[in-house]
N, C-alpha and C positions, 0 to 999 in steps of 0.2 A: 689802870694798874692796881693789882692787889697789894696788900701790905706784906712786907717781907719779914714779918715777925715769926714765920715758920709754923710748923705743924707736921705731924707724922703722917706719912702716906705709905701704904704697903702695896707694892706692885707685884702682880703675878708674873713670874719669870722662870726661865730655865737656868740653872738646875733647881732653883727654889725661889720662893718669894723674897724680895728685898725691901726692907723698910728704910725710908729716907726721911730726913728732916728737911723740909723744903727750903729753910733758911740757909742750909749748908749744901745746897744743890744747884748745879748750873746745867743748862742744856747747851751742848756744843754742836754747832752747825758747821759741818766740814765741807768747804769748797762748793757750795751750791751757787756757782757763778756761771755767767753766760758761756765761757769757754767749754764747760763740761756739760751744761744742761740745756743750752739753747741752740736752735737752728742758726747756722752761720758762725757758731763758735768753733774752737779748735777741734774738739772731738768730731762734731758733725762734718766739718770740712775735711777731716782725715778719713771720712767714710765709716766712722765708728757708730754703731747703733746706740742711740742715747735713750731709747724707749724705757729701759728699766730704771734709768736715773729719773726720767720725767715722771714715772709712776710713783716715785717717792715724794714728789712735791706736795700732793694733796694731804697725805697723812702727816707730813712734817708741819704743814700749815696748822693742822688741828692741834698738834703737840705744842707749837709755839703760842697759839691762842690760850690753851689751858695753862701753860707755864706762866705767861704774862699775868693771867688772871690770879694765879696763886702767888705772884711776887717772886717767882723763880728767875734767877739771872740767866741771860742768854748771851753766849759768846760765839761770834762768827769767825771762822778761819777762812782765809782766802789764799790760794796759791798765786803768788805774783812776784815777778822779778823786777829789779831796777831797770830803767831804760837802757843803761849801759851794760847790762847783764853781768855786773861785777859780783853779784851774789849767786851766780849760776854754778860756780865751782871751778876747780883747776881745769886747764886746757884739755886733759885727757880723762877727767873724772866722768863716771857713768852719768851723773846728774846732768852735767853740761852736754856731753855727747848725745845722750838719748833725747834730751829735751830739744836740742837744736835739730836733730834728725826729725823730730816731731813737728817742727815749725815754730818753736818759741821765738818771740821777737820779730817774726815776719809781720809785715803790714797786713791788715785785714779791714774790710768794711763792715761796720755794724749794720744791722737790718735797717736802721733809720738813716743810713748814708754817711754817718760820722766815721772818720778815720780811726782805726784801732790798731792794736798790735797784740798778737797772741800771747797770753799769760804775762803781760806787762802791767805793772801797777797803775792804778788811776786811769784805766781805759774802760770802755764798755765790756771788754773781754773779761775783766776781773771784777766787774760789779756783781753783787749778789742778785740773783734773778728777781724780777719785779714781784712775783707772788710771795716771796719770803723776805721782802725788803726789811732791813734792820730799822729799829726805832731809836730815838735819841738816847735812851738809857742803856742800850745794848753796847757791848764791847765788840769792836771789829779789828782783827789783827791779820796782817800779812804773814805768810810763812814762805820759805824758799826751799824747803825740803818736804818730803812726804809727811813727816811728823810735825804736828803743831807745836811740839815742845822744843824742837831743835833751833837754838839761837833766836828764840822769841821771848816775849814777856809773859807768856801764858801761865807758867807756873807761879810767877810773882803775883800776877793779877788774881789767880785763884786763891793763893795763900792770903792775900790782903782781904779778900772777901770772905774768908773762913770756909771756903768750899771743900767738901770732902767727897761728894757724890757727883758723877758726871753722866748725864744722859746724852748718848750719842745719836746724831742723825747726820746724813750727808753722803758724799760720794768721794771715791768709789770704795766699796766695802773692803776689798782686800788690799788696797794700796794706802790711800791717805787716812781712811777711817781706822783700819787695822793698825797702821804704824803709830797713830796717835794714841789709840787705846793701849797698845803695848807699853809705850813710854809713860802713859798715865799710871798704869798698873805698877811699873817699876818705882814710881814715886808714891805709891800707896793710896792712890785714889780708888774709889769703888766705881767701876764702869758698867753702865747698862746700855747695851745697844738695842735700838728699836728696829727690828729687822725690816719692816715695811717702809722705813724712812731712809733706806739706803739701797744702793744698786751697784752692779759691777758688770761691765761688758765682757771682761776676760773670762773665757771658758763658758760663756752663756749657752753655747750650743752643745756643750759636752754633757755626758750622762750625769756627772757631778760638777757643778759650777764652782768657780772660785768663791762666789758669794756664799754658797752653802758651806764650803770648806772653812771660810772665815767664821761663820756663825758657829760652827762646830768647835773650833779651837777656842773661840771666845767664851762660849758657855762651859767648856770643859776646864779651862785654865785661867783665862784673863779677866773674866767678869761674869756678867749675866746677859741674857738675851730675852727680849720681850717684844711687844708690839705697841703701836700708837694707841690702839684701842684700850689695852690694859693700862697703859700709862695715864691716859686721859681719865678713865673711869676711877683709877686710884686717887688721882689729884682732886677730882670733883667730889669724891666721897670723904675727903678729910673733914673732921668735925669743924664747925665754924669756930674761928679763933676766940670769939667772946666766951663761948661755953668751954672751950678747951682750957682757957686760962683760969677758970674757976676751980679746976680740980687740983 
């Protein structure tokens, strides 16, 4: 673990470079859990192509390594409902109706043979994928709507840590990632989405995908868009803390 005494890093991005203080920055990992990213998970079982989400895993891993090294906080969000589905919404709410239609709460077998349930807390289904497994000092939060801020402690946690800048990774671009970025921007956080660390099945086959549409609105209005490579090189290029503190 690096020390979290901070340091300035300037990341090349669209619409322009963004300078962050690493001590006031957190990486948010949205829903990189088995139900969305793994064979045998909810998406895969529903016949949804998860290849574009799986493509985001490698770059996200690099980002988390660099962030940990620089002492940047990491917060994981996971989409997970209570076993009795009491947090799924009213009987005719879109959140409840569409999720049930999708199979939320249905029993499923994990690849290792363990009994699971789609999108239910504390099962294989809602575990973060092995490649991005959280470490002891990371924060891990469940959410029960697409936005990570809705009825969760996310805002409180970030405030207590003095965080102002959020680096976004995760899935899917135009649903949970975009929903959380919008809510963050309304709360005056500065949001940077790393485009290759996210993916979106909806509209993937169309001339313009939802993923691209989300990137466009985010860079125009809600924040900044960059890549894992730009983030990692900016973080690694920070002046060493010892010399930085002498000026």
